[in-house]
ROBABA-439784 format. One record per atom (N, C-alpha, C): x, y, z. Coordinates in steps of 0.001 Angstrom, whole numbers, padded with zeros to 6 digits, always signed. Layout:
BEGIN
XYZ;...
// end
This chain:
BEGIN
+126443+063339+052355;+127603+062988+053163;+128667+064072+052973;+128717+065020+053888;+129606+066162+053744;+130998+065891+054305;+131058+065336+055492;+132341+065133+056154;+132858+063736+055825;+133869+063663+054990;+134413+062371+054571;+135610+061945+055415;+136180+062844+056163;+137369+062535+056951;+137069+061430+057970;+137880+060378+057920;+137714+059263+058843;+136736+058207+058398;+135967+058486+057320;+135038+057493+056793;+135826+056366+056107;+135131+055284+055773;+135757+054111+055159;+135163+053874+053776;+136030+053686+052797;+135594+053405+051426;+136197+052091+050960;+135446+051386+050131;+135923+050172+049467;+135843+050414+047967;+136935+050141+047252;+136981+050368+045808;+137452+049092+045123;+136585+048498+044300;+137020+047336+043522;+137679+047828+042232;+138609+047027+041725;+139398+047492+040588;+140215+048707+040979;+140665+048746+042235;+141264+049948+042793;+142754+050092+042596;+143405+049114+041958;+144861+049178+041813;+145312+049838+040515;+144374+050305+039706;+144767+050934+038448;+143635+051759+037870;+143981+052609+036905;+142990+053360+036144;+142102+054233+037000;+140808+054199+036701;+139847+055030+037427;+139784+054639+038894;+139856+053344+039180;+139823+052892+040569;+140964+053482+041375;+142165+053481+040810;+143327+054053+041508;+143127+055555+041722;+142590+056238+040715;+142321+057674+040865;+141325+057926+041990;+140300+057090+042095;+139327+057225+043189;+139988+057009+044544;+140812+055976+044636;+141489+055675+045898;+142349+056861+046328;+143130+057400+045403;+144008+058511+045747;+143209+059745+046181;+142104+059988+045518;+141274+061147+045880;+140619+060944+047236;+140164+059719+047503;+139568+059430+048806;+140597+059614+049927;+141798+059122+049677;+142863+059276+050676;+143120+060749+050954;+143130+061557+049899;+143352+063000+050072;+142257+063643+050902;+141060+063050+050898;+139946+063577+051691;+139947+063044+053120;+140921+062185+053434;+141003+061663+054786;+140270+060361+055012;+139793+059726+053942;+139114+058439+054109;+140134+057329+054317;+139703+056316+055033;+140441+055062+055097;+139885+054181+053973;+140758+053510+053229;+140319+052864+051994;+140751+051403+051946;+139813+050558+051569;+140108+049165+051260;+140212+049063+049735;+141384+048698+049265;+141647+048596+047834;+141514+047132+047433;+140578+046849+046533;+140342+045478+046078;+140720+045367+044605;+141438+044314+044257;+141816+044107+042857;+142183+042650+042651;+141999+042184+041423;+142314+040798+041094;+143796+040611+040773;+144500+041714+040463;+145921+041642+040118;+146773+041813+041373;+147432+040739+041787;+148176+040749+043046;+149319+041755+043004;+150125+041725+041952;+151291+042607+041868;+150908+044072+041877;+149927+044422+041074;+149483+045820+041010;+148893+046253+042338;+148156+045360+043001;+147547+045685+044292;+148614+045937+045347;+149598+045061+045422;+150654+045217+046420;+151436+046502+046193;+151725+046817+044926;+152468+048038+044619;+151667+049275+044981;+150368+049261+044705;+149511+050405+045012;+149441+050643+046512;+149205+049586+047271;+149095+049718+048722;+150407+050199+049322;+151527+049641+048856;+152830+050041+049392;+153110+051512+049115;+152797+051955+047905;+153045+053356+047542;+152185+054300+048369;+150910+053960+048537;+150015+054830+049293;+150392+054856+050775;+150763+053713+051330;+151153+053679+052737;+152423+054478+052978;+153345+054464+052014;+154581+055228+052164;+154302+056720+052254;+153151+057134+051718;+152753+058536+051801;+151879+058831+053004;+151704+057849+053889;+150946+058064+055108;+149480+057684+055034;+149039+057080+053922;+147627+056728+053780;+147281+055492+054614;+146068+055475+055132;+145554+054316+055868;+144756+053472+054878;+145421+052514+054244;+144795+051675+053222;+145060+050210+053524;+144143+049383+053065;+144272+047930+053183;+144002+047310+051828;+144831+046390+051413;+144649+045719+050130;+144077+044331+050305;+143113+043988+049460;+142497+042658+049508;+142379+042134+048082;+143032+041031+047790;+142902+040400+046474;+141476+039897+046323;+140812+040337+045252;+139381+040042+045104;+139041+039736+043663;+138311+038648+043462;+137735+038313+042165;+136246+038593+042251;+135804+039686+041651;+134412+040100+041835;+133424+039154+041170;+133887+038262+040298;+132970+037293+039691;+132572+036200+040686;+133291+036130+041797;+133030+035099+042808;+132323+035714+044006;+131093+035282+044308;+130416+035824+045496;+131187+035539+046778;+131854+034389+046836;+132642+034051+048028;+133807+035026+048198;+134445+035392+047085;+135566+036328+047157;+135110+037709+047604;+133950+038142+047142;+133449+039456+047537;+132975+039430+048994;+132405+038321+049445;+132059+038193+050862;+133320+038274+051724;+134397+037647+051244;+135661+037717+051983;+136193+039141+052011;+135966+039883+050939;+136355+041290+050913;+135588+042075+051978;+134298+041831+052077;+133493+042517+053094;+133957+042141+054498;+134258+040856+054701;+134769+040419+056015;+136050+041176+056352;+136950+041284+055371;+138234+041948+055612;+138046+043432+055897;+137137+044081+055173;+136904+045513+055372;+136366+045793+056768;+135387+044990+057212;+134799+045221+058530;+135746+044803+059645;+136594+043792+059366;+137578+043404+060371;+138626+044498+060556;+138971+045183+059454;+140016+046212+059522;+139516+047514+060102;+138291+047912+059749;+137828+049254+060102;+136491+049305+060840;+135764+048177+060885;+134517+048132+061634;+133328+048787+060956;+133522+049343+059773;+132424+050017+059066;+132815+050217+057612;+131810+050436+056763;+132012+050852+055371;+130960+051917+055084;+131404+053059+054592;+130492+054163+054300;+130317+054406+052810;+131345+054103+052023;+131286+054304+050569;+131764+053029+049892;+130909+052441+049076;+131259+051247+048308;+131280+051616+046830;+132423+051446+046192;+132549+051716+044749;+132720+050398+044011;+131638+049934+043382;+131707+048742+042529;+132221+049194+041165;+133540+049187+041022;+134194+049833+039887;+134876+048864+038921;+135191+047652+039367;+135939+046722+038513;+135186+046473+037212;+135928+046450+036096;+135279+046233+034802;+136268+045742+033759;+135734+045100+032731;+136543+044602+031621;+135839+044934+030311;+136592+044845+029233;+136032+045100+027906;+136496+044044+026913;+135587+043269+026347;+135965+042244+025374;+136177+042863+024005;+136674+042107+023041;+136819+042634+021682;+135463+043075+021119;+135474+044158+020349;+134248+044609+019704;+133982+043822+018430;+132945+044213+017731;+132608+043544+016484;+131116+043347+016340;+130750+042610+015326;+129347+042310+015070;+128799+041382+016152;+127556+041596+016542;+126978+040807+017629;+127057+039322+017329;+126765+038952+016110;+126731+037524+015775;+128134+036920+015647;+129156+037765+015721;+130521+037246+015683;+131166+037238+017064;+130424+037699+018097;+130927+037561+019462;+130827+036091+019856;+131472+035738+020954;+131453+034342+021384;+130747+034217+022730;+130252+033024+023056;+129595+032842+024360;+130475+033269+025531;+131768+032978+025431;+132652+033346+026544;+132864+034844+026649;+132730+035579+025545;+132761+037049+025644;+131673+037527+026597;+130493+036978+026435;+129348+037377+027260;+129516+036886+028699;+129959+035649+028874;+130111+035106+030232;+131137+035914+031027;+132280+036173+030420;+133351+036880+031125;+132952+038324+031438;+132437+039032+030446;+132151+040455+030629;+130985+040666+031589;+129923+039869+031459;+128819+039994+032412;+129253+039546+033806;+130133+038560+033880;+130604+038086+035179;+131284+039172+035977;+132125+039987+035293;+132837+041062+035979;+131967+042309+036110;+131432+042780+034982;+130781+044095+034953;+129419+044125+035627;+128680+043018+035575;+127326+043001+036137;+127264+042170+037419;+127680+040914+037335;+127644+040086+038541;+128581+040636+039608;+129689+041261+039175;+130579+041881+040152;+129889+042962+040953;+129062+043763+040284;+128294+044796+040974;+127258+044157+041903;+126530+043165+041385;+125506+042498+042197;+126120+041845+043434;+127277+041208+043263;+127932+040576+044411;+128333+041624+045448;+128794+042797+044978;+129138+043855+045912;+127935+044329+046704;+126819+044505+046032;+125594+044937+046703;+125162+043887+047735;+125183+042623+047352;+124721+041561+048237;+125624+041390+049463;+126930+041606+049268;+127864+041393+050379;+127907+042576+051337;+127755+043795+050829;+127970+044974+051661;+126698+045656+052142;+125674+045748+051308;+124505+046551+051664;+123819+046052+052940;+123621+044748+053138;+123000+044329+054411;+123793+044777+055628;+125108+044734+055551;+125939+045154+056680;+125875+046675+056864;+125878+047408+055764;+125797+048866+055840;+124446+049293+056425;+123383+048592+056043;+122059+048902+056594;+122004+048600+058087;+122599+047487+058467;+122561+047095+059884;+123309+048098+060751;+124324+048767+060190;+125098+049733+060963;+124299+050996+061249;+123302+051299+060410;+122453+052458+060632;+123109+053796+060355;+124276+053801+059719;+124962+055051+059391;+124671+055433+057933;+124849+056729+057633;+124683+057145+056244;+125769+056500+055393;+125392+056115+054191;+126342+055460+053305;+125918+055588+051859;+126814+055193+050982;+126577+055361+049550;+127189+054207+048774;+126431+053680+047819;+126921+052673+046877;+127046+053341+045513;+128252+053359+044965;+128504+053970+043657;+128875+052866+042678;+128072+052714+041640;+128328+051693+040623;+128820+052355+039334;+129922+051866+038810;+130516+052446+037608;+129845+051883+036367;+129205+052751+035601;+128596+052378+034333;+129436+052986+033201;+128783+053386+032110;+129479+054022+030988;+128442+054671+030085;+128748+055845+029514;+127820+056427+028538;+127638+055545+027300;+128605+054663+027034;+128557+053837+025829;+127513+052723+025900;+126757+052684+026980;+125673+051711+027084;+124336+052396+027227;+123967+052822+028444;+122614+053348+028676;+122356+054719+028069;+123377+055521+027819;+123153+056844+027245;+123210+056792+025721;+124256+056209+025171;+124395+056098+023711;+125076+054779+023404;+124313+053676+023317;+124917+052366+023085;+125855+052368+021880;+127020+051778+022075;+128008+051685+021013;+127842+050334+020319;+127242+050322+019118;+126983+049038+018464;+128238+048196+018241;+129383+048861+018018;+130606+048111+017784;+131098+047398+019036;+130585+047768+020186;+130975+047147+021456;+129728+046642+022160;+128981+045795+021492;+127657+045386+021973;+127706+044681+023317;+128707+043833+023540;+128768+043090+024804;+129011+044049+025959;+130007+044900+025807;+130321+045883+026845;+129140+046820+027079;+128548+047315+025989;+127416+048236+026111;+126258+047587+026865;+125998+046313+026578;+124896+045617+027255;+125148+045510+028756;+126407+045262+029144;+126697+045160+030575;+126482+046492+031285;+126861+047582+030625;+126726+048878+031272;+125267+049319+031336;+124452+048913+030367;+123011+049138+030484;+122468+048424+031719;+122939+047206+031938;+122489+046439+033092;+122910+047106+034393;+124133+047629+034443;+124609+048295+035668;+123749+049502+035995;+123428+050310+034988;+122596+051486+035236;+121212+051082+035725;+120610+050084+035084;+119278+049630+035494;+119308+049094+036924;+120324+048289+037229;+120462+047748+038588;+120570+048885+039600;+121362+049910+039266;+121581+051007+040207;+120319+051834+040400;+119568+052085+039342;+118313+052820+039472;+117349+052067+040391;+117284+050757+040209;+116394+049954+041060;+116856+049978+042511;+118167+049823+042711;+118713+049835+044062;+118431+051167+044757;+118670+052261+044053;+118451+053590+044649;+116986+053795+045009;+116107+053373+044119;+114675+053537+044379;+114254+052724+045597;+114776+051514+045739;+114399+050669+046866;+114958+051205+048179;+116206+051672+048163;+116799+052213+049385;+116015+053431+049881;+115559+054252+048951;+114768+055427+049333;+113382+055026+049819;+112753+054086+049096;+111398+053664+049470;+111368+053010+050841;+112464+052341+051214;+112526+051671+052515;+112917+052628+053634;+113188+053885+053298;+113536+054863+054313;+114883+054618+054965;+115833+054078+054216;+117141+053752+054780;+118052+054971+054805;+119188+054824+055473;+120220+055868+055496;+121171+055745+054312;+120959+054724+053504;+121836+054511+052350;+121213+055092+051093;+122058+055423+050150;+121597+055761+048810;+122566+055164+047799;+122157+055190+046553;+122996+054644+045480;+123167+055698+044407;+124280+055611+043662;+124582+056549+042588;+125235+055791+041444;+125067+056325+040232;+125675+055724+039059;+126719+056687+038509;+127892+056163+038222;+129052+056945+037790;+129326+056620+036325;+129335+057678+035490;+129595+057521+034055;+130939+058155+033699;+132018+057401+033707;+133307+057985+033303;+133271+058393+031828;+133628+059623+031559;+133652+060137+030185;+134388+061455+030235;+134271+062254+029192;+134902+063564+029234;+135442+064020+027912;+136668+064551+027936;+137228+065229+026777;+137967+064308+025827;+138068+063042+026137;+138818+062156+025258;+138859+060741+025796;+139918+060015+025422;+140087+058626+025829;+140265+058511+027337;+139882+057369+027860;+140161+057046+029250;+141310+056046+029257;+142473+056498+029702;+143670+055649+029687;+143641+054751+030922;+142953+053636+030782;+142784+052699+031895;+143139+051289+031441;+143120+050363+032385;+143426+048982+032073;+142350+048282+031266;+141221+048966+031016;+140142+048343+030249;+140623+047944+028850;+141554+048739+028290;+142049+048460+026940;+142834+047156+026888;+143395+046743+028014;+144224+045529+028042;+143665+044517+029033;+142362+044522+029226;+141772+043668+030251;+141888+042180+029925;+142231+041844+028677;+142456+040429+028345;+143544+039810+029213;+144423+040656+029778;+145510+040133+030614;+144975+039389+031832;+143730+039738+032237;+143134+039090+033408;+142006+038135+033036;+141876+037831+031770;+140796+036937+031334;+141146+035492+031677;+140285+034819+032428;+140576+033425+032802;+140693+032523+031577;+141592+031572+031656;+141787+030647+030541;+140497+029899+030219;+139720+029601+031233;+138477+028871+031010;+137415+029683+030294;+137625+031021+030200;+136675+031891+029500;+137321+032554+028291;+138371+031925+027775;+139032+032465+026583;+138077+032426+025393;+138321+033317+024427;+137469+033341+023227;+137553+031995+022512;+136400+031557+022010;+136355+030275+021306;+137013+030350+019929;+137240+031574+019422;+137958+031756+018153;+138694+033086+018226;+139777+033231+017462;+140564+034476+017529;+139743+035665+017068;+140082+036843+017577;+139420+038060+017137;+139798+038338+015690;+138902+038998+014964;+139095+039229+013532;+139840+040522+013242;+139954+041410+014236;+140647+042676+014040;+141682+042863+015135;+142773+043586+014852;+143777+043816+015892;+143237+044702+016989;+143754+044513+018189;+143302+045312+019324;+143787+046751+019172;+142896+047701+019422;+143271+049110+019418;+143949+049424+020748;+144957+050261+020713;+145685+050624+021922;+145596+052118+022171;+145744+052491+023446;+145738+053909+023793;+146919+054608+023137;+148065+053920+023103;+149259+054527+022502;+149025+054874+021038;+148387+053959+020307;+148127+054221+018890;+147172+055385+018714;+146163+055473+019549;+145208+056567+019452;+145843+057896+019862;+146729+057850+020855;+147459+059059+021236;+148291+059572+020062;+148937+058636+019365;+149767+059007+018220;+148949+059673+017123;+147671+059338+017058;+146791+059950+016063;+146234+061290+016548;+146652+061712+017730;+146226+063004+018244;+144941+062982+019035;+144433+061783+019371;+143197+061705+020155;+143492+062164+021582;+142742+063111+022126;+143006+063612+023483;+142667+062575+024541;+143213+062761+025720;+143009+061842+026839;+142379+062609+028000;+141351+062030+028581;+140666+062636+029716;+141451+062367+031003;+141849+063406+031741;+142534+063186+033022;+141636+062434+033997;+142168+061368+034583;+141365+060554+035488;+141133+061251+036826;+142053+062150+037214;+141843+062821+038487;+140618+063739+038449;+140273+064250+037255;+139063+065061+037142;+137817+064220+037393;+137859+062957+036987;+136731+062065+037238;+136615+061743+038728;+137759+061575+039378;+137734+061327+040817;+137196+062549+041558;+137563+063750+041109;+137010+064974+041706;+135488+065003+041538;+135039+064593+040350;+133597+064550+040072;+132872+063661+041074;+133444+062505+041377;+132804+061569+042297;+132736+062149+043713;+133833+062742+044163;+133820+063331+045506;+132800+064467+045590;+132749+065297+044556;+131732+066361+044534;+130324+065768+044538;+130154+064665+043790;+128849+064013+043735;+128427+063433+045067;+129403+062905+045816;+129095+062381+047153;+128583+063505+048045;+129274+064625+048019;+128895+065742+048894;+127569+066375+048463;+127338+066415+047139;+126127+067075+046641;+124912+066154+046614;+125103+064875+046899;+123987+063938+046898;+123461+063619+045509;+124326+063634+044488;+123881+063372+043119;+123648+061880+042899;+122608+061575+042154;+122434+060184+041711;+123291+059918+040477;+123318+060845+039535;+124122+060706+038321;+125410+061494+038495;+126529+060830+038287;+127839+061473+038338;+128454+061394+036945;+128447+062529+036240;+128940+062544+034858;+129399+063957+034522;+130469+064060+033739;+130905+065350+033225;+129988+065773+032077;+129777+067062+031931;+128973+067627+030841;+127590+066978+030779;+126808+067044+031858;+125511+066366+031891;+124538+066866+030835;+124615+068145+030463;+123671+068669+029474;+123858+068003+028116;+125102+067754+027748;+125344+067093+026460;+124746+065692+026458;+124958+064959+027534;+124404+063607+027617;+122879+063637+027697;+122339+064637+028373;+120887+064762+028433;+120313+065020+027042;+121030+065809+026238;+120597+066045+024862;+120577+064760+024048;+121591+063916+024257;+121619+062623+023568;+120419+061776+023958;+120091+061764+025253;+118943+060979+025708;+117631+061522+025157;+117531+062857+025043;+116315+063440+024463;+116166+063025+023002;+117274+063017+022267;+117226+062577+020868;+116794+061119+020780;+117315+060289+021667;+116950+058868+021657;+115474+058696+022029;+115006+059496+022994;+113601+059403+023390;+112682+059788+022235;+113110+060774+021441;+112295+061182+020291;+112200+060054+019269;+113304+059369+019034;+113275+058242+018089;+112436+057101+018646;+112525+056878+019960;+111694+055860+020598;+110217+056224+020466;+109907+057503+020669;+108526+057953+020539;+107982+057756+019143;+108884+057772+018168;+108480+057503+016791;+108512+056029+016443;+108657+055204+017490;+108681+053731+017342;+109862+053270+016500;+110952+054044+016533;+112159+053667+015808;+113240+053202+016759;+114314+052704+016198;+115453+052261+016991;+116234+053481+017469;+116354+053715+018775;+117092+054882+019254;+118568+054856+018886;+119108+053669+018641;+120516+053551+018260;+120605+053525+016749;+121126+054604+016170;+121125+054751+014724;+122522+055044+014194;+123362+054052+014204;+124665+054182+013569;+124611+053379+012284;+124723+054064+011162;+124616+053405+009870;+125866+053668+009041;+126315+052656+008354;+127324+052838+007326;+126593+052815+005999;+126486+053978+005380;+125692+054105+004163;+126610+053975+002950;+126984+052738+002642;+127927+052510+001546;+129351+052588+002060;+130283+052181+001242;+131690+052251+001599;+132092+051137+002533;+133040+051425+003413;+133557+050415+004312;+134998+050105+003978;+135521+049068+004613;+136913+048684+004389;+137036+047995+003028;+137969+048426+002167;+138131+047784+000853;+138429+046296+000995;+137880+045494+000124;+138011+044044+000232;+139458+043588+000119;+140297+044350-000630;+141662+043898-000845;+142603+044298+000293;+142078+045005+001338;+142896+045399+002473;+142498+044607+003713;+143462+044507+004654;+143175+043841+005920;+142138+044645+006699;+141483+043990+007645;+140420+044644+008412;+140959+045715+009348;+142235+045608+009746;+142788+046581+010671;+143027+047930+010024;+143210+048946+010855;+143535+050265+010338;+142326+051141+010141;+142584+052349+009647;+141541+053352+009508;+141334+053784+008068;+141787+053009+007109;+141544+053400+005712;+140301+052676+005215;+139370+053424+004657;+138141+052840+004131;+137830+053474+002789;+136921+052867+002071;+136434+053451+000839;+135553+054656+001169;+135238+055516+000181;+134329+056626+000482;+133077+056126+001209;+132857+056650+002395;+131831+056113+003292;+131021+057248+003905;+129732+057004+004064;+128835+057951+004713;+128290+057310+005977;+128476+058003+007128;+127991+057513+008406;+126936+058471+008937;+125896+057920+009559;+124847+058746+010151;+124561+058269+011564;+124144+059193+012425;+123789+058827+013792;+124977+058505+014666;+126153+059023+014338;+127357+058737+015105;+127397+059621+016355;+127775+059045+017485;+127894+059818+018717;+128949+060909+018553;+128755+062028+019226;+129658+063166+019056;+131086+062846+019459;+131278+061946+020416;+132626+061623+020875;+133260+060479+020101;+132545+059909+019141;+133083+058780+018385;+134268+059226+017530;+135161+058281+017236;+136353+058589+016448;+135994+059204+015113;+134978+058646+014453;+134607+059155+013140;+134115+060583+013164;+133553+061010+014291;+133050+062368+014402;+134124+063344+014856;+135224+062810+015388;+136228+063669+015990;+137470+063878+015124;+137789+062946+014237;+139042+063070+013510;+138890+062604+012065;+139868+062951+011267;+139833+062597+009852;+140147+061117+009660;+139323+060448+008889;+139577+059063+008500;+139683+059042+006982;+140781+058552+006473;+141012+058606+005038;+140053+057689+004297;+139522+058160+003240;+138566+057386+002465;+138031+058123+001257;+137370+059264+001378;+137059+059990+002628;+135843+059421+003333;+135662+059867+004577;+134499+059486+005372;+133712+060751+005690;+132432+060743+005393;+131546+061859+005719;+130606+061423+006834;+130575+062194+007906;+129721+061895+009053;+128589+062912+009101;+127359+062431+009133;+126179+063295+009207;+125655+063263+010637;+125560+064443+011275;+125064+064524+012640;+123869+065479+012695;+122847+065077+013389;+121653+065910+013513;+121914+067058+014481;+121183+068162+014296;+121295+069283+015216;+119938+069952+015332;+119799+070770+016360;+118536+071451+016632;+118748+072956+016532;+118859+073459+015303;+119036+074889+015103;+120489+075297+015011;+120723+076566+014673;+122076+077055+014441;+122946+076964+015690;+122391+077308+016845;+123191+077266+018071;+123707+075858+018335;+122836+074866+018159;+123246+073488+018403;+124227+073015+017341;+124046+073462+016093;+124986+073091+015030;+126381+073616+015334;+126453+074851+015814;+127748+075421+016186;+128352+074639+017353;+127510+074270+018326;+128009+073490+019466;+128597+072169+019009;+127889+071459+018123;+128372+070173+017614;+129697+070359+016871;+129756+071394+016025;+130985+071628+015261;+132157+071936+016182;+131932+072733+017199;+133013+073145+018087;+133356+072100+019133;+132574+071015+019205;+132858+069951+020171;+134124+069196+019806;+134548+069273+018558;+135755+068578+018117;+136991+069196+018751;+138005+068371+018961;+139280+068875+019470;+140152+069403+018341;+139665+069337+017115;+140417+069823+015957;+139736+071062+015383;+140434+071791+014539;+139860+072998+013963;+140642+073503+012778;+140826+072663+011738;+141606+073092+010583;+140750+073834+009568;+139657+073216+009139;+138822+073874+008133;+137382+073406+008270;+136464+074207+007721;+135055+073860+007759;+134339+074507+006596;+133077+074204+006486;+132270+074768+005401;+130850+074962+005885;+130216+076045+005411;+128832+076351+005768;+128078+076686+004486;+126890+076121+004361;+126042+076400+003198;+124696+076913+003689;+124158+077914+003013;+122866+078466+003382;+122707+079865+002844;+121676+080556+003288;+121503+081946+002869;+122742+082722+003299;+123216+083674+002486;+124495+084338+002775;+124601+084900+004181;+123606+085641+004635;+123695+086275+005944;+123749+085241+007062;+122892+084224+006977;+122870+083201+008018;+124149+082370+008002;+124631+081999+006803;+125838+081194+006689;+127047+081947+007236;+127134+083238+006936;+128254+084031+007449;+128212+084121+008973;+127017+084280+009534;+126889+084367+010992;+127361+083085+011667;+127008+081935+011077;+127447+080649+011631;+128955+080491+011458;+129474+080865+010284;+130907+080716+010009;+131746+081479+011022;+131280+082650+011429;+132049+083456+012384;+132158+082777+013752;+131225+081896+014073;+131193+081277+015406;+131896+079929+015457;+132272+079392+014315;+132917+078077+014293;+134400+078229+014599;+134865+077426+015554;+136266+077495+015963;+137131+076668+015021;+137409+077229+013865;+138271+076576+012887;+139035+077648+012124;+140230+077309+011671;+141101+078310+011075;+140612+078880+009764;+139918+078079+008994;+139390+078533+007706;+137980+077987+007529;+137108+078792+006980;+135729+078371+006735;+135325+078818+005331;+134791+077895+004552;+134258+078221+003231;+132755+078429+003351;+132271+079584+002923;+130843+079881+002933;+130314+079750+001505;+129357+078825+001331;+128733+078623+000013;+129773+078417-001086;+130667+077437-000821;+131692+077022-001789;+132762+078081-002035;+132935+078995-001087;+134029+079944-001209;+135370+079230-001211;+136352+079786-001935;+137676+079168-002055;+138664+079976-001225;+139283+079346-000241;+140221+080046+000619;+141672+079673+000340;+141928+078770-000579;+143302+078399-000917;+143823+079364-001974;+144446+080434-001524;+145004+081450-002400;+146272+081982-001745;+147244+082481-002544;+148523+082918-001975;+148395+083996-000910;+147345+084825-000992;+147211+085922-000040;+146284+085603+001133;+145819+084336+001254;+144886+083957+002319;+145600+083016+003302;+145747+083416+004576;+146409+082543+005558;+145636+081234+005737;+146369+080137+005810;+145751+078829+006001;+146377+078167+007226;+145532+077701+008152;+146000+077017+009348;+144836+076731+010264;+145115+076116+011416;+144022+075669+012269;+144132+076100+013710;+143122+075689+014511;+143066+075931+015941;+143180+074602+016676;+143258+074697+017999;+143250+073532+018887;+144299+072517+018456;+143935+071232+018331;+144934+070228+017991;+145348+070272+016532;+144742+071139+015757;+145159+071289+014359;+146323+072259+014219;+146834+072785+015319;+147995+073653+015268;+147624+075112+015221;+148614+075971+015510;+148366+077403+015536;+149165+078156+014479;+150029+077484+013718;+150811+078145+012679;+149968+078453+011451;+150495+079311+010578;+149820+079670+009333;+150798+079597+008173;+150291+079250+007007;+151064+079319+005776;+150286+080162+004773;+151019+080802+003880;+150467+081708+002885;+149951+082987+003550;+149756+084021+002739;+149295+085294+003252;+150348+085979+004100;+150009+087161+004635;+150938+087909+005466;+151328+087120+006712;+150345+086422+007320;+150640+085644+008527;+151647+084541+008244;+151526+083887+007070;+152485+082854+006705;+153854+083427+006424;+153911+084614+005781;+155181+085271+005481;+155907+085644+006766;+155131+086084+007767;+155741+086499+009022;+156407+085353+009771;+156021+084109+009438;+156673+082957+010066;+158156+082907+009729;+158533+083530+008620;+159930+083483+008169;+160704+084731+008584;+160069+085652+009303;+160729+086863+009749;+161233+086692+011171;+162309+087370+011482;+162818+087412+012839;+162605+088814+013396;+161988+088928+014528;+161713+090218+015146;+162614+090374+016360;+163305+091501+016410;+164218+091747+017520;+163969+093135+018085;+163944+093250+019394;+163846+094534+020080;+165111+094733+020900;+165751+095899+020746;+166963+096217+021499;+166645+097370+022441;+166787+097150+023711;+166604+098207+024711;+167957+098834+024985;+168142+100052+024497;+169436+100731+024557;+169368+101846+025585;+170144+101744+026650;+170145+102757+027687;+171241+103785+027535;+171907+103806+026376;+172988+104767+026151;+172448+106191+026166;+173346+107157+026501;+172928+108552+026605;+172497+109141+025279;+173012+108593+024163;+172647+109139+022856;+171504+108368+022203;+170863+107445+022969;+169786+106659+022396;+168556+107524+022172;+167831+107179+021114;+166591+107881+020801;+165452+106886+020748;+164220+107414+020764;+163057+106545+020692;+162445+106338+022059;+161260+105745+022060;+160520+105571+023309;+161251+104628+024256;+161502+105097+025440;+162137+104250+026447;+163556+103869+026085;+164150+104559+025139;+165520+104228+024762;+165619+103052+023826;+164460+102512+023319;+164496+101377+022380;+164732+101888+020965;+165508+101185+020205;+165778+101630+018831;+165938+100404+017934;
// end
């Protein structure tokens, strides 16, 4: 689908977060957009703002857990525009994480109702009408890498729903192709360089009272603001919307940033599956939260973690304890890639034969590297980091220069000496 101008798109969960980014990007491409959301206030504000900028948008209050509500959404879309070319089943929620056996029945009912049944209801309400129209079209279902690519054990309910979305989409795409239709389906994996600042973090605000947790959560809710304060980077949502538009034009089934990295994760999981092992291998090897402290926070006893995803908090930032994270790699090139994937770069260490260790140390993007237990904390050795670890230095000549003031005077007087009259 190359020419998007004048086409019609429907986006569920479209009044905020990724959905809002998709709507804005579609509008910029000239699409007419039906914005569906369960939050009345946010929906009205979004539609009013977009219309004030000249966009042709229609807002429809929609509860995707209700097949009747989604059918009404389809009725409204076809009544307004007479066609739908792009359907984005994007609405989603995230329940509290934790141990599987400590989740509650309503966690599963609510999350599957929105994340999975919401997608199924969208397919059932729109696809027959899109097929009957005989025009080219696309169904895009929003999944997550935290399920089908690298399940996040701490978020088992959410991960399970996203596995279901990917499986549903693969089946839908295969059937649409096998039937020789003009429609196709695609799966969208929002991810990238950091956190996704979306309403998913506060989705409890829309949780129906009848599906409230049967018991209070055992840990405090993590917030984007708190993670930002810890220096965790945030992925721009407009880049994800650009990805989707490019994917529509290129005919991609998978829409994801950095596909090679995710493909590598899947290859690792396939190898563990081939060995008849559990592909999901996140282990806490000793340590954990001290018994005398509350469950909240990031302080733990000395802890060893293995099989942690590269984008996980434990792999990306310092957690006091200390915490040691062991990550597998496939040769020196891959080890360097894993090390440099972090947004931080204060210090590192390499052990091995001297020549090989030095070669790896030179390629690691970090301010200081110890090779085979080398000591770099000395008065004449500059100490500092790259990326989010800062660019300043202390100690050594570089640290001393931080306290110097450098001034250049350009003197155009007739008696001035020096190059260009500078002295």
